[in-house]
N, C-alpha and C positions, 0 to 999 in steps of 0.2 A: 133199152140201155138201163142197166141198174146204176143209178147215180148217187144213191144215199144208203148208208149202212142199214137202215131199218126199212127196207123196201118190201112191200107186200106182207109185212109182219114177220119177215125173216131177218133176224138180227145178225148182221155181218159185222165183224169186229172193227174194221178200220176202213175209213173212207179212202185213204191213199192206196189201198190194195185193189180198188175197183178200177178196171181198165178204162171205163168212160171218164173217170176223174183224172187218171194219168194222161189220157189223150187230151183232155181239156186243158190241163196244165201246160202241155206242149204247145197247144194252139195259142194259149195266152202268152207264152214266151215268144213264139214266132211273130205274134201280132203286136208285141210291145204293150201288152195289157196286164202284165203279171201283177201290177199294183193292186188289182182287184182282189187278189188273195189276201193281202194285208187288210184291206178295207173290210172284207167280209169277216175275217178273223176278229177284228175289233168289234164289229157289230154283234157277233156271236158272244164274245166275252162279256159284253154289256148286259146280256140276258141271263147270266149265270144264276142270279138270285130270283129270277121270275118263276112263277108257277108254270107247270108244263103247258097249261091251256093258254098262257100268255106269250109263249115263245113263238117267234116267227122263223121260218126257214130262209135265212139269208144266203145259205149255200147255193140256192138256185141261181143267184146273181153271178156265180162263177160260170155257169153254163149259158147264161143269157146272150152273150155276144155271138154265139155260134148256132147254126142249125143242127138238127139231128144228123143230117147227112154229112156235114163237116166233121162232126165228132166221130161218126161211123167210119168215114174215110181215114181219119187219123188213127183210129183203133186198128184198122186193117194195115196201115203202114207200120204201126208198132208191133203187130203180131206176125208180119210177113218177114221171112228170111230172105236175104239177098239172092239165095240160090233158087228161089221160086220164080219161074219165068211167066207164070200166068198172073192175070190181074186178080187180086183178092178183094172181095167186097164183104163187108160186115152188114148184115141186115137184122134189124130188131123190130119186133112187134111194138107199135106205138101204144102208149098207155091209153090214149083216147079210144083205141079199137079193142081194148080188153073188156070182156063182159063176163 
């Protein structure tokens, strides 16, 4: 799952356009944890004046409440049309397994 705009050195313009992020936002809403978005936003804003090597990736806290499988299942739900009768599964290569 590509979760960040600069993944593998490929600069993607907007976090909110990534389907893994969209799915996680939906999961946060459904689980009444959407407050995490504001908390992460505030933490990120506090780093605006830091040097690049001092900046922490607080965005990963948005994904922390959920497993990869939960996010993949939500992606499948978001991408599936109601007319599809088959079960849709989204499968991603885990970062740990990339070499």
